[in-house]
DSSP file (Angstrom, degrees, kcal/mol; ACC not computed):
  #  RESIDUE AA STRUCTURE BP1 BP2  ACC     N-H-->O    O-->H-N    N-H-->O    O-->H-N    TCO  KAPPA ALPHA  PHI   PSI    X-CA   Y-CA   Z-CA
    1    1 A M              0   0    0      0, 0.0     2,-0.3     0, 0.0     0, 0.0   0.000 360.0 360.0 360.0 137.2  -30.3  -25.6    7.0
    2    2 A L        -     0   0    0    129,-0.0     2,-0.4     0, 0.0   129,-0.1  -0.557 360.0-174.7 -80.7 142.2  -28.5  -25.3    3.7
    3    3 A R        -     0   0    0    127,-0.3     3,-0.1    -2,-0.3     2,-0.0  -0.987  21.2-129.3-138.5 126.4  -25.1  -23.8    3.6
    4    4 A K        -     0   0    0     -2,-0.4     2,-0.1     1,-0.1   125,-0.1  -0.370  45.0 -84.7 -71.1 157.6  -23.0  -23.1    0.6
    5    5 A L        -     0   0    0    123,-0.1    -1,-0.1     1,-0.1     2,-0.1  -0.388  45.9-130.2 -61.4 129.7  -19.4  -24.4    0.6
    6    6 A S     >  -     0   0    0      1,-0.1     4,-1.1    -2,-0.1     5,-0.2  -0.418  18.5-115.0 -79.9 162.4  -17.1  -22.0    2.3
    7    7 A L  H  > S+     0   0    0      1,-0.2     4,-2.8     2,-0.2     3,-0.3   0.868 117.8  55.2 -64.6 -35.1  -13.9  -20.9    0.6
    8    8 A L  H  > S+     0   0    0      1,-0.2     4,-1.7     2,-0.2    -1,-0.2   0.913 105.8  52.4 -63.6 -41.6  -11.9  -22.7    3.4
    9    9 A D  H  4 S+     0   0    0      1,-0.2    -1,-0.2     2,-0.2    -2,-0.2   0.741 114.9  41.6 -66.6 -22.1  -13.7  -25.9    2.7
   10   10 A L  H  X S+     0   0    0     -4,-1.1     4,-1.7    -3,-0.3     5,-0.2   0.807 107.6  61.0 -87.7 -37.7  -12.9  -25.6   -1.0
   11   11 A H  H  X S+     0   0    0     -4,-2.8     4,-2.6     1,-0.2    -2,-0.2   0.911 101.0  53.4 -56.1 -46.9   -9.3  -24.5   -0.5
   12   12 A K  H  X S+     0   0    0     -4,-1.7     4,-2.9     1,-0.2     5,-0.2   0.909 107.4  48.1 -61.0 -48.9   -8.2  -27.7    1.4
   13   13 A P  H  > S+     0   0    0      0, 0.0     4,-2.1     0, 0.0    -1,-0.2   0.868 114.1  47.6 -64.7 -33.5   -9.4  -30.3   -1.3
   14   14 A I  H  X S+     0   0    0     -4,-1.7     4,-2.0     2,-0.2    -2,-0.2   0.941 113.2  48.0 -69.6 -45.5   -7.7  -28.3   -4.0
   15   15 A Q  H  X S+     0   0    0     -4,-2.6     4,-2.4    -5,-0.2    -1,-0.2   0.926 112.8  49.4 -56.5 -49.0   -4.5  -28.0   -2.0
   16   16 A D  H  X S+     0   0    0     -4,-2.9     4,-2.9     1,-0.2     5,-0.2   0.888 108.7  51.9 -58.6 -43.1   -4.7  -31.8   -1.2
   17   17 A R  H  X S+     0   0    0     -4,-2.1     4,-2.0     2,-0.2    -1,-0.2   0.890 110.9  47.8 -62.1 -40.7   -5.2  -32.7   -4.9
   18   18 A I  H  X S+     0   0    0     -4,-2.0     4,-1.4     2,-0.2     6,-0.4   0.907 112.9  48.8 -69.7 -41.4   -2.1  -30.6   -5.9
   19   19 A H  H  < S+     0   0    0     -4,-2.4    -2,-0.2     1,-0.2    -1,-0.2   0.926 116.0  43.3 -59.8 -45.8    0.0  -32.3   -3.0
   20   20 A E  H  < S+     0   0    0     -4,-2.9    -2,-0.2     1,-0.2    -1,-0.2   0.837 119.4  41.8 -70.1 -32.3   -1.1  -35.8   -4.1
   21   21 A G  H  < S+     0   0    0     -4,-2.0     2,-0.3    -5,-0.2    -1,-0.2   0.576 117.8  30.9 -96.6 -10.9   -0.7  -35.2   -7.8
   22   22 A T  S  < S-     0   0    0     -4,-1.4    56,-0.0     2,-0.2    60,-0.0  -0.810  72.6-117.0-137.6 176.4    2.5  -33.3   -8.0
   23   23 A D  S    S+     0   0    0     -2,-0.3     2,-0.2     2,-0.1    -4,-0.1   0.258  82.4 108.0 -95.5  10.2    5.9  -32.8   -6.3
   24   24 A L        -     0   0    0     -6,-0.4     2,-0.3    54,-0.1    -2,-0.2  -0.600  69.1-126.2 -93.4 149.2    5.0  -29.2   -5.5
   25   25 A K        -     0   0    0     12,-0.5    14,-3.0    -2,-0.2     2,-0.6  -0.694  13.1-152.3 -83.1 142.6    4.1  -27.6   -2.3
   26   26 A C  E     -a   39   0A   0     -2,-0.3     2,-0.2    12,-0.2    14,-0.2  -0.941  24.7-161.2-115.3 106.5    0.8  -25.7   -2.2
   27   27 A L  E     -a   40   0A   0     12,-2.5    14,-0.5    -2,-0.6     3,-0.1  -0.564  29.2-165.9 -97.3 148.5    1.3  -23.0    0.5
   28   28 A D  S    S+     0   0    0      1,-0.3     2,-0.4    -2,-0.2    -1,-0.1   0.793  90.1  28.5 -90.4 -41.9   -1.1  -20.9    2.4
   29   29 A D  S    S-     0   0    0     11,-0.0    -1,-0.3     2,-0.0     0, 0.0  -0.985  75.4-151.0-124.9 127.9    1.5  -18.5    3.7
   30   30 A I        -     0   0    0     -2,-0.4    10,-0.0    -3,-0.1     2,-0.0  -0.838  12.1-149.6-108.0 104.3    4.6  -17.8    1.7
   31   31 A P    >   -     0   0    0      0, 0.0     3,-2.1     0, 0.0    -2,-0.0  -0.351  24.8-117.2 -64.5 150.3    7.7  -16.9    3.8
   32   32 A R  T 3  S+     0   0    0      1,-0.3    -2,-0.0    -2,-0.0     0, 0.0   0.778 115.7  55.7 -59.3 -24.9   10.2  -14.6    2.2
   33   33 A T  T 3  S+     0   0    0      2,-0.1    -1,-0.3     0, 0.0     2,-0.2   0.462  77.9 123.6 -88.8   0.3   12.7  -17.3    2.5
   34   34 A E    <   -     0   0    0     -3,-2.1     4,-0.1     1,-0.1    -4,-0.0  -0.432  52.3-147.0 -66.8 127.9   10.7  -19.8    0.6
   35   35 A K        -     0   0    0     -2,-0.2    -2,-0.1     2,-0.1    -1,-0.1  -0.786  29.8 -85.4 -96.8 137.6   12.5  -21.2   -2.4
   36   36 A P  S    S+     0   0    0      0, 0.0    31,-0.2     0, 0.0     2,-0.1  -0.358  87.2  79.1 -71.5 159.3   10.6  -22.2   -5.6
   37   37 A P  S    S+     0   0    0      0, 0.0   -12,-0.5     0, 0.0     2,-0.3   0.372  71.6 115.2 -89.3 150.6    9.1  -24.4   -6.9
   38   38 A F  E     - B   0  66A   0     28,-1.9    28,-2.9   -14,-0.1     2,-0.3  -0.961  45.7-137.1-164.7 168.1    5.8  -24.0   -5.1
   39   39 A T  E     -aB  26  65A   0    -14,-3.0   -12,-2.5    -2,-0.3     2,-0.3  -0.852  12.0-171.6-125.9 163.4    2.2  -23.2   -5.8
   40   40 A F  E     -aB  27  64A   0     24,-1.6    24,-2.9    -2,-0.3     2,-0.3  -0.971  20.5-121.8-151.0 159.0   -0.5  -21.1   -4.0
   41   41 A L  E     - B   0  63A   0    -14,-0.5     2,-0.4    -2,-0.3    22,-0.2  -0.749  17.1-170.7-104.7 143.3   -4.2  -20.6   -4.5
   42   42 A E  E     - B   0  62A   0     20,-2.4    20,-3.2    -2,-0.3     2,-0.6  -0.981  16.8-144.4-133.6 120.0   -6.2  -17.3   -5.2
   43   43 A F  E     + B   0  61A   0     -2,-0.4    18,-0.2    18,-0.2     3,-0.1  -0.771  22.6 175.6 -84.6 119.2  -10.0  -17.3   -5.1
   44   44 A I  E     -     0   0A   0     16,-2.8     2,-0.3    -2,-0.6    17,-0.2   0.860  56.4  -8.0 -94.2 -43.1  -11.1  -14.8   -7.8
   45   45 A N  E     - B   0  60A   0     15,-1.3    15,-3.0     2,-0.0     2,-0.3  -0.986  47.5-169.0-154.6 154.4  -14.9  -15.0   -7.8
   46   46 A S  E     + B   0  59A   0     -2,-0.3    13,-0.2    13,-0.2    11,-0.0  -0.954  19.9 159.8-149.2 136.9  -17.8  -16.9   -6.4
   47   47 A R  E     - B   0  58A   0     11,-2.2    11,-3.2    -2,-0.3     2,-0.2  -0.993  41.6 -96.0-156.5 151.2  -21.4  -16.7   -7.6
   48   48 A P  E     + B   0  57A   0      0, 0.0     9,-0.3     0, 0.0     7,-0.0  -0.488  29.8 176.0 -72.0 138.5  -24.7  -18.6   -7.5
   49   49 A R        +     0   0    0      7,-2.6     8,-0.2    -2,-0.2    -2,-0.0  -0.397  20.7 173.5-133.8  52.7  -25.5  -20.7  -10.5
   50   50 A N        -     0   0    0      6,-0.1     5,-0.2     5,-0.1     2,-0.2  -0.175  16.1-152.4 -62.6 155.3  -28.7  -22.4   -9.2
   51   51 A T        -     0   0    0      3,-2.5     5,-0.1     1,-0.0    -1,-0.1  -0.539  39.0 -87.1-112.4-174.5  -30.9  -24.5  -11.4
   52   52 A K  S    S+     0   0    0     -2,-0.2    -2,-0.1     1,-0.2     3,-0.0   0.847 127.1  20.2 -62.8 -32.4  -34.6  -25.2  -11.3
   53   53 A T  S    S+     0   0    0      1,-0.1    80,-2.7    79,-0.1     2,-0.3   0.549 118.9  56.9-115.8 -11.2  -34.0  -28.1   -8.9
   54   54 A M  E     - C   0 132A   0     78,-0.3    -3,-2.5     2,-0.0     2,-0.6  -0.944  66.3-130.7-133.1 143.0  -30.6  -27.5   -7.3
   55   55 A F  E     + C   0 131A   0     76,-3.1    75,-2.5    -2,-0.3    76,-0.6  -0.857  40.3 175.9 -88.0 122.1  -28.7  -24.9   -5.3
   56   56 A V  E     - C   0 129A   0     -2,-0.6    -7,-2.6    73,-0.2     2,-0.4  -0.976  16.6-164.6-131.5 141.4  -25.3  -24.6   -7.1
   57   57 A H  E     -BC  48 128A   0     71,-2.7    71,-3.1    -2,-0.4     2,-0.4  -0.980   9.8-147.4-127.2 141.7  -22.5  -22.2   -6.4
   58   58 A E  E     -BC  47 127A   0    -11,-3.2   -11,-2.2    -2,-0.4     2,-0.4  -0.915  10.6-167.8-112.9 133.1  -19.6  -21.5   -8.8
   59   59 A Y  E     -BC  46 126A   0     67,-2.9    67,-2.7    -2,-0.4     2,-0.6  -0.967   8.4-154.5-122.0 128.6  -16.0  -20.7   -7.6
   60   60 A Q  E     -BC  45 125A   0    -15,-3.0   -16,-2.8    -2,-0.4   -15,-1.3  -0.917  20.8-177.3-106.8 124.3  -13.3  -19.4   -9.9
   61   61 A V  E     -BC  43 124A   0     63,-2.7    63,-2.6    -2,-0.6     2,-0.5  -0.939  17.7-153.2-124.0 136.5   -9.8  -20.2   -8.7
   62   62 A H  E     -BC  42 123A   0    -20,-3.2   -20,-2.4    -2,-0.4     2,-0.6  -0.948   8.2-153.2-108.4 134.2   -6.4  -19.3   -9.9
   63   63 A V  E     -BC  41 122A   0     59,-2.8    59,-2.5    -2,-0.5     2,-0.5  -0.923  11.7-153.1-103.5 112.9   -3.4  -21.6   -9.2
   64   64 A H  E     -BC  40 121A   0    -24,-2.9   -24,-1.6    -2,-0.6     2,-0.5  -0.744   7.1-163.1 -87.4 130.5   -0.2  -19.7   -9.1
   65   65 A I  E     -BC  39 120A   0     55,-3.0    55,-2.5    -2,-0.5     2,-0.5  -0.966   2.9-168.3-117.9 122.1    3.0  -21.7  -10.0
   66   66 A I  E     +BC  38 119A   0    -28,-2.9   -28,-1.9    -2,-0.5    53,-0.2  -0.941   8.9 178.5-114.9 124.6    6.3  -20.3   -9.1
   67   67 A S  E     - C   0 118A   0     51,-2.6    51,-1.8    -2,-0.5     3,-0.1  -0.863  33.6 -92.6-124.2 157.7    9.5  -21.9  -10.5
   68   68 A P        -     0   0    0      0, 0.0    50,-0.2     0, 0.0     7,-0.1  -0.211  49.1 -91.0 -67.0 158.7   13.2  -21.0  -10.1
   69   69 A P  S    S+     0   0    0      0, 0.0     2,-0.4     0, 0.0    48,-0.1  -0.188  88.7  52.4 -62.4 159.6   15.0  -18.7  -12.5
   70   70 A G  S    S+     0   0    0     46,-0.4    -3,-0.0    -3,-0.1    46,-0.0  -0.881  92.2  25.7 116.0-146.7   16.7  -20.3  -15.4
   71   71 A S        -     0   0    0     -2,-0.4     4,-0.4     1,-0.1     0, 0.0  -0.161  59.3-140.3 -57.5 148.2   15.4  -22.7  -18.1
   72   72 A S  S  > S+     0   0    0      1,-0.2     4,-2.8     2,-0.1     5,-0.2   0.618  86.8  85.2 -82.2 -14.5   11.8  -22.6  -18.8
   73   73 A V  H  > S+     0   0    0      1,-0.2     4,-1.9     2,-0.2     5,-0.2   0.940  90.5  44.6 -59.3 -51.6   11.6  -26.4  -19.2
   74   74 A P  H  > S+     0   0    0      0, 0.0     4,-2.3     0, 0.0    -1,-0.2   0.878 113.4  54.7 -60.9 -34.3   11.2  -27.2  -15.4
   75   75 A H  H  > S+     0   0    0     -4,-0.4     4,-2.1     1,-0.2    -2,-0.2   0.940 107.8  47.0 -59.6 -50.2    8.6  -24.4  -15.3
   76   76 A Y  H  X S+     0   0    0     -4,-2.8     4,-2.3     1,-0.2    -1,-0.2   0.819 109.7  54.2 -64.4 -31.6    6.6  -25.9  -18.1
   77   77 A R  H  X S+     0   0    0     -4,-1.9     4,-2.7    -5,-0.2    -1,-0.2   0.906 107.2  51.7 -66.1 -43.9    6.8  -29.3  -16.4
   78   78 A N  H  X S+     0   0    0     -4,-2.3     4,-2.1     2,-0.2    -2,-0.2   0.904 110.1  48.4 -61.8 -40.2    5.4  -27.7  -13.2
   79   79 A I  H  X S+     0   0    0     -4,-2.1     4,-2.5     1,-0.2    -2,-0.2   0.931 113.1  47.8 -63.6 -43.7    2.4  -26.2  -15.1
   80   80 A Q  H  X S+     0   0    0     -4,-2.3     4,-2.8     1,-0.2    -2,-0.2   0.884 109.6  53.4 -66.8 -37.3    1.8  -29.6  -16.8
   81   81 A A  H  X S+     0   0    0     -4,-2.7     4,-2.4     2,-0.2    -1,-0.2   0.919 112.6  43.2 -63.8 -43.0    1.9  -31.4  -13.4
   82   82 A V  H  X S+     0   0    0     -4,-2.1     4,-2.0     2,-0.2    -2,-0.2   0.913 113.4  52.2 -68.5 -40.9   -0.7  -29.1  -11.8
   83   83 A D  H  < S+     0   0    0     -4,-2.5    -2,-0.2     1,-0.2    -1,-0.2   0.931 114.0  42.8 -57.1 -49.2   -2.8  -29.2  -14.9
   84   84 A E  H >< S+     0   0    0     -4,-2.8     3,-1.4     1,-0.2     4,-0.4   0.868 110.5  55.9 -68.3 -36.7   -2.8  -33.0  -14.9
   85   85 A A  H >< S+     0   0    0     -4,-2.4     3,-1.2     1,-0.3    -1,-0.2   0.894 106.4  51.6 -61.5 -41.2   -3.3  -33.3  -11.1
   86   86 A L  T 3< S+     0   0    0     -4,-2.0    -1,-0.3     1,-0.2    -2,-0.2   0.278  87.5  80.4 -85.9  10.1   -6.4  -31.2  -11.4
   87   87 A T  T <  S+     0   0    0     -3,-1.4     2,-0.4     2,-0.1    -1,-0.2   0.664  82.9  78.1 -80.8 -18.4   -7.9  -33.4  -14.1
   88   88 A E  S <  S-     0   0    0     -3,-1.2   -67,-0.1    -4,-0.4   -71,-0.0  -0.770  99.0-105.9 -86.9 135.6   -8.8  -35.7  -11.2
   89   89 A Y        -     0   0    0     -2,-0.4     2,-0.1     1,-0.1    -2,-0.1  -0.285  31.0-123.3 -60.6 139.6  -11.9  -34.5   -9.3
   90   90 A I        -     0   0    0     -4,-0.1     2,-0.6     1,-0.0     8,-0.1  -0.453  24.2-116.5 -76.8 159.9  -11.3  -33.0   -5.9
   91   91 A R        -     0   0    0    -78,-0.2   -75,-0.1    -2,-0.1   -74,-0.1  -0.893  31.2-159.6-104.0 118.3  -13.0  -34.6   -2.9
   92   92 A L        -     0   0    0     -2,-0.6     3,-0.1     4,-0.2   -82,-0.1  -0.488  28.0 -89.1 -92.4 160.6  -15.4  -32.3   -1.1
   93   93 A P    >   -     0   0    0      0, 0.0     3,-1.5     0, 0.0    -1,-0.2  -0.228  61.5 -77.6 -62.4 161.2  -16.8  -32.6    2.5
   94   94 A E  T 3  S+     0   0    0      1,-0.2     3,-0.1     3,-0.0     0, 0.0  -0.290 118.3  37.8 -61.1 141.6  -19.9  -34.7    3.0
   95   95 A G  T 3  S+     0   0    0      1,-0.3     2,-0.4    -3,-0.1    -1,-0.2   0.316  99.5  92.3 100.2  -7.1  -23.1  -32.9    1.9
   96   96 A Y    <   -     0   0    0     -3,-1.5     2,-0.4    -4,-0.1    -1,-0.3  -0.922  57.5-157.5-121.2 147.6  -21.6  -31.2   -1.1
   97   97 A E  E     -D  129   0A   0     32,-2.3    32,-3.0    -2,-0.4     2,-0.7  -0.986  16.9-132.3-126.6 125.4  -21.5  -32.5   -4.7
   98   98 A L  E     +D  128   0A   0     -2,-0.4    30,-0.2    30,-0.2     3,-0.1  -0.657  25.4 176.9 -78.2 116.1  -19.0  -31.5   -7.3
   99   99 A W  E     +     0   0A   0     28,-3.2     2,-0.3    -2,-0.7    29,-0.2   0.694  65.7   0.6 -94.0 -22.4  -20.9  -30.7  -10.4
  100  100 A G  E     -D  127   0A   0     27,-1.5    27,-2.8     2,-0.0     2,-0.3  -0.934  45.3-173.9-167.1 141.9  -18.0  -29.5  -12.5
  101  101 A Q  E     +D  126   0A   0     -2,-0.3     2,-0.4    25,-0.2    25,-0.2  -0.837  28.1 169.3-140.5  99.2  -14.3  -29.0  -12.3
  102  102 A V  E     -D  125   0A   0     23,-2.4    23,-3.0    -2,-0.3     2,-0.4  -0.913  32.8-130.9-123.3 133.9  -13.1  -27.3  -15.5
  103  103 A E  E     -D  124   0A   0     -2,-0.4    21,-0.3    21,-0.2     3,-0.1  -0.695  12.1-165.0 -76.1 132.9   -9.7  -25.8  -16.4
  104  104 A S  E     -     0   0A   0     19,-3.0    20,-0.2    -2,-0.4    -1,-0.1   0.283  45.2-111.1-103.2   8.3  -10.2  -22.3  -17.9
  105  105 A G  E     -D  123   0A   0     18,-0.8    18,-2.9     2,-0.0     2,-0.7  -0.280  51.1 -30.6 102.3 178.2   -6.6  -22.2  -19.3
  106  106 A L  E     -D  122   0A   0     16,-0.2    16,-0.2     1,-0.2     3,-0.1  -0.682  49.5-174.4 -76.2 113.7   -3.4  -20.4  -18.8
  107  107 A V  E     -     0   0A   0     14,-3.0     2,-0.3    -2,-0.7    -1,-0.2   0.911  65.0 -16.2 -79.0 -44.8   -4.2  -17.0  -17.5
  108  108 A S  E     -D  121   0A   0     13,-1.2    13,-2.6     2,-0.0    -1,-0.3  -0.991  50.0-168.4-158.2 159.9   -0.7  -15.6  -17.5
  109  109 A N  E     +D  120   0A   0     -2,-0.3     2,-0.3    11,-0.2    11,-0.2  -0.890  30.5 136.0-152.9 114.7    2.9  -16.7  -17.7
  110  110 A Y  E     -D  119   0A   0      9,-2.7     9,-3.0    -2,-0.3     2,-0.5  -0.924  50.3-102.9-152.4 175.4    5.8  -14.3  -17.1
  111  111 A I  E     -D  118   0A   0     -2,-0.3     7,-0.2     7,-0.2     6,-0.1  -0.932  40.3-116.1-108.3 130.3    9.2  -13.8  -15.3
  112  112 A E     >  -     0   0    0      5,-3.3     4,-2.4    -2,-0.5     5,-0.2  -0.487  22.0-140.0 -66.6 125.8    9.2  -11.8  -12.1
  113  113 A P  T  4 S+     0   0    0      0, 0.0    -1,-0.1     0, 0.0    -2,-0.0   0.844  94.8  38.8 -58.6 -39.3   11.3   -8.7  -12.9
  114  114 A Q  T  4 S+     0   0    0      1,-0.1    -2,-0.0     3,-0.0    -3,-0.0   0.896 129.7  25.1 -83.2 -41.3   13.1   -8.6   -9.5
  115  115 A T  T  4 S-     0   0    0      2,-0.1    -1,-0.1   -47,-0.0     3,-0.1   0.587  90.2-133.6 -99.6 -14.3   13.7  -12.3   -8.7
  116  116 A K     <  +     0   0    0     -4,-2.4   -46,-0.4     1,-0.2     2,-0.1   0.580  55.2 148.9  67.5  10.6   13.7  -13.7  -12.3
  117  117 A E        -     0   0    0     -5,-0.2    -5,-3.3   -48,-0.1     2,-0.3  -0.442  52.0-113.9 -70.8 148.9   11.4  -16.5  -11.1
  118  118 A H  E     -CD  67 111A   0    -51,-1.8   -51,-2.6    -7,-0.2     2,-0.4  -0.690  33.2-169.0 -79.7 140.3    8.9  -18.0  -13.5
  119  119 A H  E     +CD  66 110A   0     -9,-3.0    -9,-2.7    -2,-0.3     2,-0.3  -0.963   8.4 174.7-138.4 114.7    5.3  -17.3  -12.6
  120  120 A A  E     -CD  65 109A   0    -55,-2.5   -55,-3.0    -2,-0.4     2,-0.4  -0.868  15.0-155.4-117.0 153.9    2.3  -18.9  -14.2
  121  121 A V  E     -CD  64 108A   0    -13,-2.6   -14,-3.0    -2,-0.3   -13,-1.2  -0.975   7.1-167.4-131.6 117.6   -1.3  -18.7  -13.4
  122  122 A L  E     -CD  63 106A   0    -59,-2.5   -59,-2.8    -2,-0.4     2,-0.4  -0.874  15.5-140.1-102.3 138.7   -3.8  -21.5  -14.3
  123  123 A G  E     -CD  62 105A   0    -18,-2.9   -19,-3.0    -2,-0.4   -18,-0.8  -0.783  20.6-178.6-100.7 141.5   -7.5  -20.8  -14.1
  124  124 A F  E     -CD  61 103A   0    -63,-2.6   -63,-2.7    -2,-0.4     2,-0.5  -0.981  15.0-152.1-137.7 147.0  -10.1  -23.4  -12.8
  125  125 A L  E     -CD  60 102A   0    -23,-3.0   -23,-2.4    -2,-0.3     2,-0.5  -0.987  10.8-169.5-121.9 123.7  -13.9  -23.3  -12.3
  126  126 A F  E     -CD  59 101A   0    -67,-2.7   -67,-2.9    -2,-0.5     2,-0.5  -0.946   4.0-164.0-113.4 126.1  -15.5  -25.4   -9.7
  127  127 A R  E     -CD  58 100A   0    -27,-2.8   -28,-3.2    -2,-0.5   -27,-1.5  -0.946  12.4-172.3-110.3 124.9  -19.3  -25.9   -9.6
  128  128 A V  E     -CD  57  98A   0    -71,-3.1   -71,-2.7    -2,-0.5     2,-0.4  -0.965  13.4-152.2-124.0 127.7  -20.6  -27.2   -6.3
  129  129 A S  E     +CD  56  97A   0    -32,-3.0   -32,-2.3    -2,-0.5   -73,-0.2  -0.739  15.1 174.9 -92.2 139.7  -24.1  -28.4   -5.5
  130  130 A Y  E     -     0   0A   0    -75,-2.5  -127,-0.3     1,-0.4     2,-0.2   0.195  57.0 -18.9-134.1  19.0  -25.3  -28.1   -1.9
  131  131 A G  E     -C   55   0A   0    -76,-0.6   -76,-3.1  -129,-0.1    -1,-0.4  -0.776  59.6 -92.8 157.8 162.5  -29.0  -29.1   -1.9
  132  132 A F  E     -C   54   0A   0     -2,-0.2     2,-0.4   -78,-0.2   -78,-0.3  -0.671  33.7-124.3 -92.4 149.6  -32.3  -29.6   -3.6
  133  133 A K        -     0   0    0    -80,-2.7     2,-0.4    -2,-0.3    -2,-0.0  -0.760  30.7-164.7 -88.9 141.4  -35.0  -27.1   -4.0
  134  134 A V        -     0   0    0     -2,-0.4     2,-0.5     0, 0.0   -81,-0.0  -0.992  14.6-142.6-132.8 135.8  -38.4  -28.3   -2.6
  135  135 A K              0   0    0     -2,-0.4    -2,-0.0     1,-0.1     0, 0.0  -0.828 360.0 360.0 -94.8 133.8  -41.9  -27.0   -3.1
  136  136 A I              0   0    0     -2,-0.5    -1,-0.1     0, 0.0     0, 0.0   0.386 360.0 360.0-116.4 360.0  -44.1  -27.2    0.0
């Protein structure tokens, strides 16, 4: 039976790629006491993008980058590090094929009003194939 990739199965490879490619933590749960810098993932959208011959699903993911207050230079380095880390393809579980991993740019970049922490959001699009269509 064909099964599209679950969000959990996609979350882990993205998180692993950020861990391997940067000095930043990619957290699932952010305790109130957590000090920046760190990142976390937000799944924005998922939709079918099937072709004539393949079952394909597209996932839109935002990577949030939180940096400490102060100079913007370390914050921009963190953005660049995440951006560069995700130029390398993520590794999906067996049975799934990554058809595309594209950065969709800097979605937002601002300073949190209460904490003065820098907060950037990078957008990424992942296209995953999970099977062939067959005529019987």
